[in-house]
Biopython code that builds the backbone (N, CA, C, O; Angstrom):
import numpy as np
from Bio.PDB.StructureBuilder import StructureBuilder

atoms = [
    (1, "MET", "N", (-112.793, 23.970, -103.231)),
    (1, "MET", "CA", (-112.074, 23.876, -104.496)),
    (1, "MET", "C", (-110.639, 23.454, -104.200)),
    (1, "MET", "O", (-109.992, 23.985, -103.297)),
    (2, "SER", "N", (-110.162, 22.499, -104.968)),
    (2, "SER", "CA", (-108.771, 22.056, -104.885)),
    (2, "SER", "C", (-108.071, 22.405, -106.179)),
    (2, "SER", "O", (-108.680, 22.416, -107.249)),
    (3, "GLU", "N", (-106.780, 22.689, -106.070)),
    (3, "GLU", "CA", (-106.001, 23.029, -107.258)),
    (3, "GLU", "C", (-104.683, 22.266, -107.219)),
    (3, "GLU", "O", (-104.014, 22.201, -106.188)),
    (4, "ILE", "N", (-104.329, 21.696, -108.350)),
    (4, "ILE", "CA", (-103.060, 20.993, -108.503)),
    (4, "ILE", "C", (-102.310, 21.692, -109.629)),
    (4, "ILE", "O", (-102.847, 21.860, -110.724)),
    (5, "LYS", "N", (-101.058, 22.104, -109.362)),
    (5, "LYS", "CA", (-100.247, 22.770, -110.388)),
    (5, "LYS", "C", (-99.024, 21.925, -110.703)),
    (5, "LYS", "O", (-98.371, 21.377, -109.815)),
    (6, "LEU", "N", (-98.739, 21.840, -111.985)),
    (6, "LEU", "CA", (-97.563, 21.108, -112.445)),
    (6, "LEU", "C", (-96.868, 21.960, -113.500)),
    (6, "LEU", "O", (-97.470, 22.293, -114.521)),
    (7, "LYS", "N", (-95.609, 22.316, -113.265)),
    (7, "LYS", "CA", (-94.829, 23.038, -114.272)),
    (7, "LYS", "C", (-93.721, 22.093, -114.709)),
    (7, "LYS", "O", (-92.954, 21.588, -113.889)),
    (8, "THR", "N", (-93.650, 21.864, -116.013)),
    (8, "THR", "CA", (-92.758, 20.835, -116.528)),
    (8, "THR", "C", (-92.214, 21.204, -117.894)),
    (8, "THR", "O", (-92.870, 21.909, -118.662)),
    (9, "PRO", "N", (-90.999, 20.722, -118.202)),
    (9, "PRO", "CA", (-90.561, 20.821, -119.598)),
    (9, "PRO", "C", (-91.504, 19.987, -120.464)),
    (9, "PRO", "O", (-92.044, 18.976, -120.015)),
    (10, "ILE", "N", (-91.693, 20.418, -121.694)),
    (10, "ILE", "CA", (-92.526, 19.639, -122.616)),
    (10, "ILE", "C", (-91.587, 18.698, -123.358)),
    (10, "ILE", "O", (-90.868, 19.102, -124.271)),
    (11, "SER", "N", (-91.611, 17.435, -122.946)),
    (11, "SER", "CA", (-90.755, 16.440, -123.590)),
    (11, "SER", "C", (-91.419, 15.073, -123.507)),
    (11, "SER", "O", (-92.216, 14.802, -122.609)),
    (12, "GLY", "N", (-91.077, 14.230, -124.452)),
    (12, "GLY", "CA", (-91.632, 12.883, -124.497)),
    (12, "GLY", "C", (-91.321, 12.076, -123.252)),
    (12, "GLY", "O", (-92.120, 11.240, -122.829)),
    (13, "GLU", "N", (-90.143, 12.329, -122.660)),
    (13, "GLU", "CA", (-89.730, 11.578, -121.479)),
    (13, "GLU", "C", (-90.638, 11.848, -120.289)),
    (13, "GLU", "O", (-90.774, 10.995, -119.412)),
    (14, "LEU", "N", (-91.261, 13.020, -120.245)),
    (14, "LEU", "CA", (-92.084, 13.389, -119.096)),
    (14, "LEU", "C", (-93.583, 13.207, -119.333)),
    (14, "LEU", "O", (-94.382, 13.477, -118.437)),
    (15, "MET", "N", (-93.973, 12.757, -120.515)),
    (15, "MET", "CA", (-95.402, 12.602, -120.810)),
    (15, "MET", "C", (-96.066, 11.579, -119.892)),
    (15, "MET", "O", (-97.230, 11.750, -119.532)),
    (16, "THR", "N", (-95.360, 10.529, -119.509)),
    (16, "THR", "CA", (-95.939, 9.538, -118.602)),
    (16, "THR", "C", (-96.227, 10.172, -117.250)),
    (16, "THR", "O", (-97.267, 9.907, -116.648)),
    (17, "THR", "N", (-95.314, 11.006, -116.769)),
    (17, "THR", "CA", (-95.529, 11.704, -115.504)),
    (17, "THR", "C", (-96.737, 12.626, -115.591)),
    (17, "THR", "O", (-97.544, 12.685, -114.664)),
    (18, "VAL", "N", (-96.861, 13.339, -116.695)),
    (18, "VAL", "CA", (-97.997, 14.244, -116.890)),
    (18, "VAL", "C", (-99.295, 13.441, -116.948)),
    (18, "VAL", "O", (-100.296, 13.843, -116.355)),
    (19, "ARG", "N", (-99.288, 12.320, -117.651)),
    (19, "ARG", "CA", (-100.497, 11.498, -117.752)),
    (19, "ARG", "C", (-100.892, 10.923, -116.385)),
    (19, "ARG", "O", (-102.078, 10.862, -116.061)),
    (20, "LEU", "N", (-99.906, 10.501, -115.582)),
    (20, "LEU", "CA", (-100.206, 9.988, -114.243)),
    (20, "LEU", "C", (-100.780, 11.084, -113.347)),
    (20, "LEU", "O", (-101.721, 10.840, -112.592)),
    (21, "THR", "N", (-100.219, 12.280, -113.428)),
    (21, "THR", "CA", (-100.736, 13.409, -112.650)),
    (21, "THR", "C", (-102.163, 13.738, -113.085)),
    (21, "THR", "O", (-103.033, 13.988, -112.251)),
    (22, "THR", "N", (-102.392, 13.735, -114.392)),
    (22, "THR", "CA", (-103.735, 13.998, -114.917)),
    (22, "THR", "C", (-104.714, 12.943, -114.417)),
    (22, "THR", "O", (-105.828, 13.271, -114.008)),
    (23, "GLY", "N", (-104.304, 11.685, -114.447)),
    (23, "GLY", "CA", (-105.161, 10.608, -113.949)),
    (23, "GLY", "C", (-105.510, 10.790, -112.479)),
    (23, "GLY", "O", (-106.645, 10.542, -112.072)),
    (24, "GLY", "N", (-104.532, 11.226, -111.677)),
    (24, "GLY", "CA", (-104.778, 11.487, -110.263)),
    (24, "GLY", "C", (-105.781, 12.613, -110.068)),
    (24, "GLY", "O", (-106.678, 12.516, -109.231)),
    (25, "ALA", "N", (-105.626, 13.690, -110.849)),
    (25, "ALA", "CA", (-106.569, 14.815, -110.758)),
    (25, "ALA", "C", (-107.973, 14.371, -111.166)),
    (25, "ALA", "O", (-108.959, 14.774, -110.549)),
    (26, "CYS", "N", (-108.059, 13.543, -112.201)),
    (26, "CYS", "CA", (-109.366, 13.032, -112.638)),
    (26, "CYS", "C", (-110.014, 12.193, -111.548)),
    (26, "CYS", "O", (-111.225, 12.265, -111.343)),
    (27, "SER", "N", (-109.213, 11.402, -110.853)),
    (27, "SER", "CA", (-109.721, 10.566, -109.764)),
    (27, "SER", "C", (-110.240, 11.426, -108.622)),
    (27, "SER", "O", (-111.323, 11.170, -108.096)),
    (28, "VAL", "N", (-109.476, 12.445, -108.234)),
    (28, "VAL", "CA", (-109.897, 13.346, -107.158)),
    (28, "VAL", "C", (-111.206, 14.047, -107.537)),
    (28, "VAL", "O", (-112.059, 14.280, -106.681)),
    (29, "ALA", "N", (-111.361, 14.380, -108.823)),
    (29, "ALA", "CA", (-112.568, 15.066, -109.293)),
    (29, "ALA", "C", (-113.756, 14.124, -109.442)),
    (29, "ALA", "O", (-114.881, 14.574, -109.662)),
    (30, "GLY", "N", (-113.513, 12.814, -109.324)),
    (30, "GLY", "CA", (-114.602, 11.848, -109.423)),
    (30, "GLY", "C", (-115.062, 11.580, -110.846)),
    (30, "GLY", "O", (-116.212, 11.197, -111.060)),
    (31, "LEU", "N", (-114.188, 11.774, -111.817)),
    (31, "LEU", "CA", (-114.572, 11.534, -113.211)),
    (31, "LEU", "C", (-114.672, 10.041, -113.497)),
    (31, "LEU", "O", (-114.021, 9.229, -112.840)),
    (32, "SER", "N", (-115.484, 9.689, -114.472)),
    (32, "SER", "CA", (-115.594, 8.299, -114.909)),
    (32, "SER", "C", (-114.293, 7.891, -115.591)),
    (32, "SER", "O", (-113.475, 8.740, -115.946)),
    (33, "MET", "N", (-114.111, 6.598, -115.769)),
    (33, "MET", "CA", (-112.910, 6.099, -116.460)),
    (33, "MET", "C", (-112.832, 6.670, -117.870)),
    (33, "MET", "O", (-111.755, 7.068, -118.316)),
    (34, "ASP", "N", (-113.963, 6.716, -118.580)),
    (34, "ASP", "CA", (-113.972, 7.244, -119.948)),
    (34, "ASP", "C", (-113.581, 8.715, -119.980)),
    (34, "ASP", "O", (-112.763, 9.124, -120.805)),
    (35, "ASP", "N", (-114.167, 9.518, -119.078)),
    (35, "ASP", "CA", (-113.813, 10.938, -119.026)),
    (35, "ASP", "C", (-112.347, 11.121, -118.641)),
    (35, "ASP", "O", (-111.667, 12.003, -119.166)),
    (36, "GLY", "N", (-111.864, 10.284, -117.723)),
    (36, "GLY", "CA", (-110.460, 10.357, -117.323)),
    (36, "GLY", "C", (-109.530, 10.087, -118.484)),
    (36, "GLY", "O", (-108.539, 10.795, -118.666)),
    (37, "GLU", "N", (-109.836, 9.069, -119.275)),
    (37, "GLU", "CA", (-109.011, 8.756, -120.452)),
    (37, "GLU", "C", (-109.080, 9.881, -121.477)),
    (37, "GLU", "O", (-108.062, 10.265, -122.053)),
    (38, "ASP", "N", (-110.286, 10.412, -121.706)),
    (38, "ASP", "CA", (-110.431, 11.535, -122.646)),
    (38, "ASP", "C", (-109.640, 12.752, -122.175)),
    (38, "ASP", "O", (-109.023, 13.448, -122.982)),
    (39, "CYS", "N", (-109.658, 13.006, -120.868)),
    (39, "CYS", "CA", (-108.920, 14.143, -120.319)),
    (39, "CYS", "C", (-107.414, 13.969, -120.533)),
    (39, "CYS", "O", (-106.723, 14.917, -120.906)),
    (40, "LYS", "N", (-106.911, 12.756, -120.296)),
    (40, "LYS", "CA", (-105.476, 12.502, -120.517)),
    (40, "LYS", "C", (-105.097, 12.732, -121.972)),
    (40, "LYS", "O", (-104.035, 13.287, -122.254)),
    (41, "VAL", "N", (-105.947, 12.315, -122.894)),
    (41, "VAL", "CA", (-105.696, 12.550, -124.319)),
    (41, "VAL", "C", (-105.667, 14.051, -124.600)),
    (41, "VAL", "O", (-104.796, 14.529, -125.327)),
    (42, "CYS", "N", (-106.610, 14.792, -124.029)),
    (42, "CYS", "CA", (-106.676, 16.242, -124.260)),
    (42, "CYS", "C", (-105.445, 16.963, -123.712)),
    (42, "CYS", "O", (-104.933, 17.886, -124.345)),
    (43, "VAL", "N", (-104.975, 16.549, -122.546)),
    (43, "VAL", "CA", (-103.763, 17.159, -121.990)),
    (43, "VAL", "C", (-102.577, 16.876, -122.905)),
    (43, "VAL", "O", (-101.786, 17.774, -123.195)),
    (44, "THR", "N", (-102.452, 15.644, -123.356)),
    (44, "THR", "CA", (-101.343, 15.281, -124.246)),
    (44, "THR", "C", (-101.402, 16.065, -125.552)),
    (44, "THR", "O", (-100.385, 16.596, -125.998)),
    (45, "GLU", "N", (-102.574, 16.145, -126.169)),
    (45, "GLU", "CA", (-102.718, 16.878, -127.432)),
    (45, "GLU", "C", (-102.441, 18.371, -127.238)),
    (45, "GLU", "O", (-101.864, 19.016, -128.114)),
    (46, "SER", "N", (-102.852, 18.917, -126.092)),
    (46, "SER", "CA", (-102.582, 20.324, -125.792)),
    (46, "SER", "C", (-101.084, 20.585, -125.692)),
    (46, "SER", "O", (-100.581, 21.579, -126.215)),
    (47, "LEU", "N", (-100.380, 19.689, -125.019)),
    (47, "LEU", "CA", (-98.919, 19.843, -124.904)),
    (47, "LEU", "C", (-98.247, 19.740, -126.271)),
    (47, "LEU", "O", (-97.287, 20.461, -126.544)),
    (48, "LEU", "N", (-98.738, 18.861, -127.120)),
    (48, "LEU", "CA", (-98.179, 18.753, -128.479)),
    (48, "LEU", "C", (-98.404, 20.045, -129.265)),
    (48, "LEU", "O", (-97.511, 20.508, -129.975)),
    (49, "LEU", "N", (-99.603, 20.626, -129.136)),
    (49, "LEU", "CA", (-99.881, 21.896, -129.821)),
    (49, "LEU", "C", (-98.914, 22.989, -129.356)),
    (49, "LEU", "O", (-98.391, 23.747, -130.172)),
    (50, "LEU", "N", (-98.682, 23.067, -128.054)),
    (50, "LEU", "CA", (-97.760, 24.079, -127.535)),
    (50, "LEU", "C", (-96.317, 23.794, -127.940)),
    (50, "LEU", "O", (-95.571, 24.713, -128.279)),
    (51, "MET", "N", (-95.928, 22.536, -127.905)),
    (51, "MET", "CA", (-94.572, 22.158, -128.304)),
    (51, "MET", "C", (-94.315, 22.528, -129.765)),
    (51, "MET", "O", (-93.244, 23.036, -130.099)),
    (52, "HIS", "N", (-95.283, 22.277, -130.623)),
    (52, "HIS", "CA", (-95.123, 22.594, -132.039)),
    (52, "HIS", "C", (-95.017, 24.091, -132.288)),
    (52, "HIS", "O", (-94.515, 24.519, -133.327)),
    (53, "ARG", "N", (-95.490, 24.884, -131.335)),
    (53, "ARG", "CA", (-95.377, 26.341, -131.449)),
    (53, "ARG", "C", (-94.112, 26.867, -130.798)),
    (53, "ARG", "O", (-93.923, 28.078, -130.686)),
    (54, "GLY", "N", (-93.244, 25.959, -130.367)),
    (54, "GLY", "CA", (-91.937, 26.349, -129.863)),
    (54, "GLY", "C", (-91.835, 26.526, -128.366)),
    (54, "GLY", "O", (-90.818, 27.026, -127.884)),
    (55, "TYR", "N", (-92.844, 26.138, -127.612)),
    (55, "TYR", "CA", (-92.749, 26.261, -126.157)),
    (55, "TYR", "C", (-91.966, 25.076, -125.584)),
    (55, "TYR", "O", (-92.204, 23.923, -125.944)),
    (56, "ALA", "N", (-91.034, 25.386, -124.691)),
    (56, "ALA", "CA", (-90.205, 24.355, -124.080)),
    (56, "ALA", "C", (-90.763, 23.886, -122.739)),
    (56, "ALA", "O", (-90.433, 22.794, -122.275)),
    (57, "GLU", "N", (-91.611, 24.714, -122.111)),
    (57, "GLU", "CA", (-92.194, 24.377, -120.812)),
    (57, "GLU", "C", (-93.687, 24.681, -120.818)),
    (57, "GLU", "O", (-94.184, 25.472, -121.619)),
    (58, "ALA", "N", (-94.381, 24.023, -119.894)),
    (58, "ALA", "CA", (-95.808, 24.285, -119.727)),
    (58, "ALA", "C", (-96.169, 24.222, -118.256)),
    (58, "ALA", "O", (-95.585, 23.461, -117.484)),
    (59, "GLU", "N", (-97.147, 25.042, -117.885)),
    (59, "GLU", "CA", (-97.742, 24.941, -116.563)),
    (59, "GLU", "C", (-99.148, 24.397, -116.758)),
    (59, "GLU", "O", (-99.930, 24.923, -117.550)),
    (60, "ILE", "N", (-99.453, 23.340, -116.025)),
    (60, "ILE", "CA", (-100.767, 22.717, -116.090)),
    (60, "ILE", "C", (-101.436, 22.926, -114.738)),
    (60, "ILE", "O", (-100.894, 22.549, -113.699)),
    (61, "ILE", "N", (-102.617, 23.529, -114.764)),
    (61, "ILE", "CA", (-103.374, 23.750, -113.526)),
    (61, "ILE", "C", (-104.666, 22.950, -113.623)),
    (61, "ILE", "O", (-105.477, 23.156, -114.525)),
    (62, "PHE", "N", (-104.839, 22.036, -112.677)),
    (62, "PHE", "CA", (-106.055, 21.242, -112.572)),
    (62, "PHE", "C", (-106.879, 21.846, -111.433)),
    (62, "PHE", "O", (-106.389, 21.963, -110.309)),
    (63, "THR", "N", (-108.117, 22.227, -111.714)),
    (63, "THR", "CA", (-109.006, 22.789, -110.701)),
    (63, "THR", "C", (-110.164, 21.828, -110.491)),
    (63, "THR", "O", (-110.962, 21.578, -111.395)),
    (64, "VAL", "N", (-110.236, 21.298, -109.280)),
    (64, "VAL", "CA", (-111.286, 20.337, -108.942)),
    (64, "VAL", "C", (-112.414, 21.082, -108.244)),
    (64, "VAL", "O", (-112.298, 21.470, -107.082)),
    (65, "GLU", "N", (-113.494, 21.273, -108.964)),
    (65, "GLU", "CA", (-114.699, 21.901, -108.417)),
    (65, "GLU", "C", (-115.834, 21.608, -109.391)),
    (65, "GLU", "O", (-115.835, 22.095, -110.522)),
    (66, "ASN", "N", (-116.802, 20.806, -108.943)),
    (66, "ASN", "CA", (-117.898, 20.399, -109.824)),
    (66, "ASN", "C", (-117.366, 19.834, -111.137)),
    (66, "ASN", "O", (-117.787, 20.254, -112.214)),
    (67, "GLY", "N", (-116.458, 18.900, -111.046)),
    (67, "GLY", "CA", (-115.788, 18.340, -112.211)),
    (67, "GLY", "C", (-114.330, 18.760, -112.188)),
    (67, "GLY", "O", (-113.775, 19.053, -111.129)),
    (68, "LEU", "N", (-113.717, 18.786, -113.351)),
    (68, "LEU", "CA", (-112.292, 19.118, -113.452)),
    (68, "LEU", "C", (-112.074, 20.156, -114.541)),
    (68, "LEU", "O", (-112.449, 19.953, -115.696)),
    (69, "GLY", "N", (-111.468, 21.260, -114.161)),
    (69, "GLY", "CA", (-111.039, 22.266, -115.120)),
    (69, "GLY", "C", (-109.549, 22.112, -115.346)),
    (69, "GLY", "O", (-108.804, 21.861, -114.399)),
    (70, "VAL", "N", (-109.102, 22.258, -116.582)),
    (70, "VAL", "CA", (-107.689, 22.132, -116.913)),
    (70, "VAL", "C", (-107.273, 23.366, -117.708)),
    (70, "VAL", "O", (-107.946, 23.767, -118.658)),
    (71, "GLU", "N", (-106.148, 23.962, -117.301)),
    (71, "GLU", "CA", (-105.591, 25.114, -118.020)),
    (71, "GLU", "C", (-104.116, 24.832, -118.249)),
    (71, "GLU", "O", (-103.376, 24.559, -117.304)),
    (72, "ILE", "N", (-103.689, 24.899, -119.505)),
    (72, "ILE", "CA", (-102.309, 24.595, -119.872)),
    (72, "ILE", "C", (-101.731, 25.810, -120.586)),
    (72, "ILE", "O", (-102.244, 26.238, -121.620)),
    (73, "THR", "N", (-100.645, 26.367, -120.019)),
    (73, "THR", "CA", (-100.026, 27.572, -120.564)),
    (73, "THR", "C", (-98.587, 27.270, -120.954)),
    (73, "THR", "O", (-97.842, 26.657, -120.190)),
    (74, "GLY", "N", (-98.205, 27.705, -122.148)),
    (74, "GLY", "CA", (-96.848, 27.511, -122.629)),
    (74, "GLY", "C", (-95.910, 28.602, -122.136)),
    (74, "GLY", "O", (-96.300, 29.763, -122.019)),
    (75, "PHE", "N", (-94.655, 28.215, -121.845)),
    (75, "PHE", "CA", (-93.604, 29.133, -121.406)),
    (75, "PHE", "C", (-92.303, 28.810, -122.137)),
    (75, "PHE", "O", (-92.168, 27.753, -122.752)),
    (76, "CYS", "N", (-91.363, 29.722, -122.060)),
    (76, "CYS", "CA", (-90.019, 29.552, -122.626)),
    (76, "CYS", "C", (-90.071, 29.276, -124.125)),
    (76, "CYS", "O", (-89.775, 28.171, -124.579)),
    (77, "LYS", "N", (-90.449, 30.292, -124.877)),
    (77, "LYS", "CA", (-90.602, 30.192, -126.328)),
    (77, "LYS", "C", (-89.244, 29.998, -126.995)),
    (77, "LYS", "O", (-88.275, 30.686, -126.676)),
    (78, "THR", "N", (-89.192, 29.052, -127.923)),
    (78, "THR", "CA", (-87.998, 28.787, -128.725)),
    (78, "THR", "C", (-88.424, 28.791, -130.194)),
    (78, "THR", "O", (-89.416, 29.427, -130.549)),
    (79, "GLU", "N", (-87.695, 28.099, -131.029)),
    (79, "GLU", "CA", (-88.041, 27.995, -132.453)),
    (79, "GLU", "C", (-89.316, 27.183, -132.628)),
    (79, "GLU", "O", (-89.516, 26.162, -131.971)),
    (80, "ARG", "N", (-90.154, 27.646, -133.505)),
    (80, "ARG", "CA", (-91.403, 26.943, -133.809)),
    (80, "ARG", "C", (-91.124, 25.749, -134.713)),
    (80, "ARG", "O", (-90.336, 25.837, -135.655)),
    (81, "GLU", "N", (-91.783, 24.629, -134.411)),
    (81, "GLU", "CA", (-91.717, 23.454, -135.286)),
    (81, "GLU", "C", (-92.790, 23.579, -136.352)),
    (81, "GLU", "O", (-93.744, 24.341, -136.186)),
    (82, "ASN", "N", (-92.649, 22.851, -137.432)),
    (82, "ASN", "CA", (-93.682, 22.817, -138.460)),
    (82, "ASN", "C", (-94.427, 21.494, -138.362)),
    (82, "ASN", "O", (-93.932, 20.457, -138.804)),
    (83, "ALA", "N", (-95.618, 21.538, -137.781)),
    (83, "ALA", "CA", (-96.399, 20.313, -137.629)),
    (83, "ALA", "C", (-97.538, 20.247, -138.634)),
    (83, "ALA", "O", (-97.932, 19.158, -139.051)),
    (84, "GLY", "N", (-98.069, 21.398, -139.027)),
    (84, "GLY", "CA", (-99.111, 21.464, -140.038)),
    (84, "GLY", "C", (-100.343, 20.656, -139.733)),
    (84, "GLY", "O", (-101.100, 20.987, -138.821)),
    (85, "GLN", "N", (-100.554, 19.586, -140.496)),
    (85, "GLN", "CA", (-101.763, 18.781, -140.390)),
    (85, "GLN", "C", (-101.876, 18.104, -139.025)),
    (85, "GLN", "O", (-102.983, 17.888, -138.533)),
    (86, "GLU", "N", (-100.741, 17.768, -138.409)),
    (86, "GLU", "CA", (-100.783, 17.168, -137.078)),
    (86, "GLU", "C", (-101.460, 18.109, -136.087)),
    (86, "GLU", "O", (-102.217, 17.661, -135.226)),
    (87, "ASP", "N", (-101.195, 19.412, -136.202)),
    (87, "ASP", "CA", (-101.816, 20.387, -135.314)),
    (87, "ASP", "C", (-103.323, 20.445, -135.536)),
    (87, "ASP", "O", (-104.087, 20.560, -134.578)),
    (88, "GLU", "N", (-103.749, 20.367, -136.780)),
    (88, "GLU", "CA", (-105.185, 20.374, -137.066)),
    (88, "GLU", "C", (-105.859, 19.169, -136.425)),
    (88, "GLU", "O", (-106.957, 19.285, -135.882)),
    (89, "ILE", "N", (-105.209, 18.021, -136.487)),
    (89, "ILE", "CA", (-105.760, 16.804, -135.898)),
    (89, "ILE", "C", (-105.806, 16.936, -134.376)),
    (89, "ILE", "O", (-106.807, 16.574, -133.757)),
    (90, "SER", "N", (-104.730, 17.453, -133.766)),
    (90, "SER", "CA", (-104.706, 17.651, -132.314)),
    (90, "SER", "C", (-105.817, 18.590, -131.865)),
    (90, "SER", "O", (-106.503, 18.311, -130.882)),
    (91, "ALA", "N", (-105.999, 19.683, -132.565)),
    (91, "ALA", "CA", (-107.051, 20.650, -132.209)),
    (91, "ALA", "C", (-108.435, 20.028, -132.369)),
    (91, "ALA", "O", (-109.315, 20.261, -131.541)),
    (92, "ALA", "N", (-108.638, 19.241, -133.424)),
    (92, "ALA", "CA", (-109.932, 18.592, -133.649)),
    (92, "ALA", "C", (-110.234, 17.573, -132.545)),
    (92, "ALA", "O", (-111.364, 17.501, -132.061)),
    (93, "ILE", "N", (-109.240, 16.797, -132.152)),
    (93, "ILE", "CA", (-109.418, 15.820, -131.068)),
    (93, "ILE", "C", (-109.778, 16.542, -129.778)),
    (93, "ILE", "O", (-110.705, 16.148, -129.070)),
    (94, "LEU", "N", (-109.043, 17.590, -129.484)),
    (94, "LEU", "CA", (-109.271, 18.367, -128.267)),
    (94, "LEU", "C", (-110.697, 18.915, -128.212)),
    (94, "LEU", "O", (-111.385, 18.784, -127.200)),
    (95, "CYS", "N", (-111.121, 19.520, -129.296)),
    (95, "CYS", "CA", (-112.461, 20.124, -129.336)),
    (95, "CYS", "C", (-113.573, 19.074, -129.324)),
    (95, "CYS", "O", (-114.669, 19.340, -128.831)),
    (96, "ALA", "N", (-113.299, 17.891, -129.863)),
    (96, "ALA", "CA", (-114.309, 16.835, -129.881)),
    (96, "ALA", "C", (-114.484, 16.178, -128.512)),
    (96, "ALA", "O", (-115.595, 15.789, -128.151)),
    (97, "LEU", "N", (-113.403, 16.051, -127.751)),
    (97, "LEU", "CA", (-113.462, 15.325, -126.484)),
    (97, "LEU", "C", (-113.784, 16.195, -125.274)),
    (97, "LEU", "O", (-114.453, 15.739, -124.347)),
    (98, "ALA", "N", (-113.317, 17.434, -125.273)),
    (98, "ALA", "CA", (-113.426, 18.282, -124.083)),
    (98, "ALA", "C", (-114.636, 19.208, -124.150)),
    (98, "ALA", "O", (-115.099, 19.589, -125.225)),
    (99, "GLU", "N", (-115.134, 19.556, -122.959)),
    (99, "GLU", "CA", (-116.222, 20.520, -122.848)),
    (99, "GLU", "C", (-115.626, 21.930, -122.849)),
    (99, "GLU", "O", (-114.652, 22.198, -122.145)),
    (100, "ASN", "N", (-116.201, 22.803, -123.622)),
    (100, "ASN", "CA", (-115.796, 24.212, -123.614)),
    (100, "ASN", "C", (-114.305, 24.422, -123.839)),
    (100, "ASN", "O", (-113.682, 25.211, -123.129)),
    (101, "ALA", "N", (-113.726, 23.735, -124.807)),
    (101, "ALA", "CA", (-112.299, 23.923, -125.093)),
    (101, "ALA", "C", (-112.072, 25.334, -125.622)),
    (101, "ALA", "O", (-112.771, 25.795, -126.524)),
    (102, "VAL", "N", (-111.081, 26.009, -125.045)),
    (102, "VAL", "CA", (-110.730, 27.367, -125.449)),
    (102, "VAL", "C", (-109.243, 27.386, -125.776)),
    (102, "VAL", "O", (-108.408, 27.011, -124.953)),
    (103, "LEU", "N", (-108.924, 27.830, -126.996)),
    (103, "LEU", "CA", (-107.533, 27.975, -127.414)),
    (103, "LEU", "C", (-107.242, 29.464, -127.483)),
    (103, "LEU", "O", (-107.706, 30.150, -128.394)),
    (104, "GLU", "N", (-106.468, 29.970, -126.514)),
    (104, "GLU", "CA", (-106.211, 31.399, -126.405)),
    (104, "GLU", "C", (-104.931, 31.784, -127.142)),
    (104, "GLU", "O", (-103.933, 31.064, -127.117)),
    (105, "LYS", "N", (-104.991, 32.939, -127.796)),
    (105, "LYS", "CA", (-103.846, 33.450, -128.527)),
    (105, "LYS", "C", (-103.409, 34.793, -127.954)),
    (105, "LYS", "O", (-104.223, 35.576, -127.463)),
    (106, "LYS", "N", (-102.114, 35.035, -128.030)),
    (106, "LYS", "CA", (-101.542, 36.327, -127.677)),
    (106, "LYS", "C", (-100.658, 36.731, -128.847)),
    (106, "LYS", "O", (-99.767, 35.984, -129.251)),
    (107, "GLU", "N", (-100.908, 37.918, -129.388)),
    (107, "GLU", "CA", (-100.181, 38.405, -130.558)),
    (107, "GLU", "C", (-100.259, 37.406, -131.713)),
    (107, "GLU", "O", (-99.287, 37.191, -132.437)),
    (108, "GLY", "N", (-101.457, 36.792, -131.870)),
    (108, "GLY", "CA", (-101.708, 35.875, -132.968)),
    (108, "GLY", "C", (-101.154, 34.475, -132.791)),
    (108, "GLY", "O", (-101.243, 33.656, -133.706)),
    (109, "GLU", "N", (-100.578, 34.184, -131.621)),
    (109, "GLU", "CA", (-99.942, 32.883, -131.397)),
    (109, "GLU", "C", (-100.599, 32.169, -130.220)),
    (109, "GLU", "O", (-100.799, 32.764, -129.161)),
    (110, "LEU", "N", (-100.935, 30.890, -130.408)),
    (110, "LEU", "CA", (-101.515, 30.073, -129.342)),
    (110, "LEU", "C", (-100.543, 30.006, -128.168)),
    (110, "LEU", "O", (-99.354, 29.748, -128.353)),
    (111, "TYR", "N", (-101.057, 30.240, -126.955)),
    (111, "TYR", "CA", (-100.200, 30.138, -125.772)),
    (111, "TYR", "C", (-100.897, 29.459, -124.583)),
    (111, "TYR", "O", (-100.228, 29.033, -123.641)),
    (112, "ARG", "N", (-102.227, 29.356, -124.618)),
    (112, "ARG", "CA", (-102.945, 28.740, -123.502)),
    (112, "ARG", "C", (-104.142, 27.959, -124.026)),
    (112, "ARG", "O", (-104.828, 28.387, -124.955)),
    (113, "ILE", "N", (-104.376, 26.803, -123.408)),
    (113, "ILE", "CA", (-105.506, 25.938, -123.760)),
    (113, "ILE", "C", (-106.220, 25.580, -122.464)),
    (113, "ILE", "O", (-105.583, 25.198, -121.482)),
    (114, "SER", "N", (-107.526, 25.701, -122.462)),
    (114, "SER", "CA", (-108.289, 25.323, -121.267)),
    (114, "SER", "C", (-109.528, 24.536, -121.688)),
    (114, "SER", "O", (-110.057, 24.711, -122.786)),
    (115, "PHE", "N", (-109.975, 23.662, -120.782)),
    (115, "PHE", "CA", (-111.168, 22.847, -121.030)),
    (115, "PHE", "C", (-111.657, 22.271, -119.714)),
    (115, "PHE", "O", (-110.992, 22.378, -118.684)),
    (116, "ARG", "N", (-112.843, 21.652, -119.769)),
    (116, "ARG", "CA", (-113.471, 21.062, -118.571)),
    (116, "ARG", "C", (-113.944, 19.650, -118.873)),
    (116, "ARG", "O", (-114.220, 19.280, -120.014)),
    (117, "PHE", "N", (-114.025, 18.881, -117.795)),
    (117, "PHE", "CA", (-114.644, 17.569, -117.822)),
    (117, "PHE", "C", (-115.513, 17.440, -116.577)),
    (117, "PHE", "O", (-115.152, 17.931, -115.508)),
    (118, "GLY", "N", (-116.653, 16.783, -116.718)),
    (118, "GLY", "CA", (-117.523, 16.526, -115.585)),
    (118, "GLY", "C", (-118.581, 17.588, -115.380)),
    (118, "GLY", "O", (-118.879, 18.370, -116.283)),
    (119, "LEU", "N", (-119.144, 17.607, -114.189)),
    (119, "LEU", "CA", (-120.220, 18.520, -113.840)),
    (119, "LEU", "C", (-119.773, 19.963, -113.926)),
    (119, "LEU", "O", (-118.588, 20.265, -113.789)),
    (120, "GLN", "N", (-120.726, 20.853, -114.152)),
    (120, "GLN", "CA", (-120.414, 22.279, -114.176)),
    (120, "GLN", "C", (-121.313, 22.997, -113.187)),
    (120, "GLN", "O", (-122.414, 22.546, -112.869)),
    (121, "ALA", "N", (-120.814, 24.121, -112.712)),
    (121, "ALA", "CA", (-121.580, 24.909, -111.740)),
    (121, "ALA", "C", (-122.758, 25.586, -112.400)),
    (121, "ALA", "O", (-123.517, 26.292, -111.736)),
]
sb = StructureBuilder()
sb.init_structure("model")
sb.init_model(0)
sb.init_chain("A")
sb.init_seg("    ")
for serial, (resi, resn, name, xyz) in enumerate(atoms, 1):
    if name == "N":
        sb.init_residue(resn, " ", resi, " ")
    sb.init_atom(name, np.array(xyz, "f"), 0.0, 1.0, " ", f" {name:<3s}", serial, name[0])
structure = sb.get_structure()
């Protein structure tokens, strides 16, 4: 099992870096081009969901074992943005593209998102 961790501020300027890192993890996991693109979309939508809930930073853990597991946790809570319908669309995209998408809440607030792509044990 291999693990790649990335802790980053959630900002538009760093989304390209996050997408490149995600693409690298997908390549190491042996995902198809389509699954790799879907995974990058899911990571981006997950970060948007956390950003809209006021998180300034996120830790992304990619676990390469029989496919790719992704866990994204929000840190450094600030003021919550009002995204409304955009959040519903992000959550729908995430659940449609990813296997076993889990949106975890603590004290009623979303703080962690996890999903898988590829083979499963």
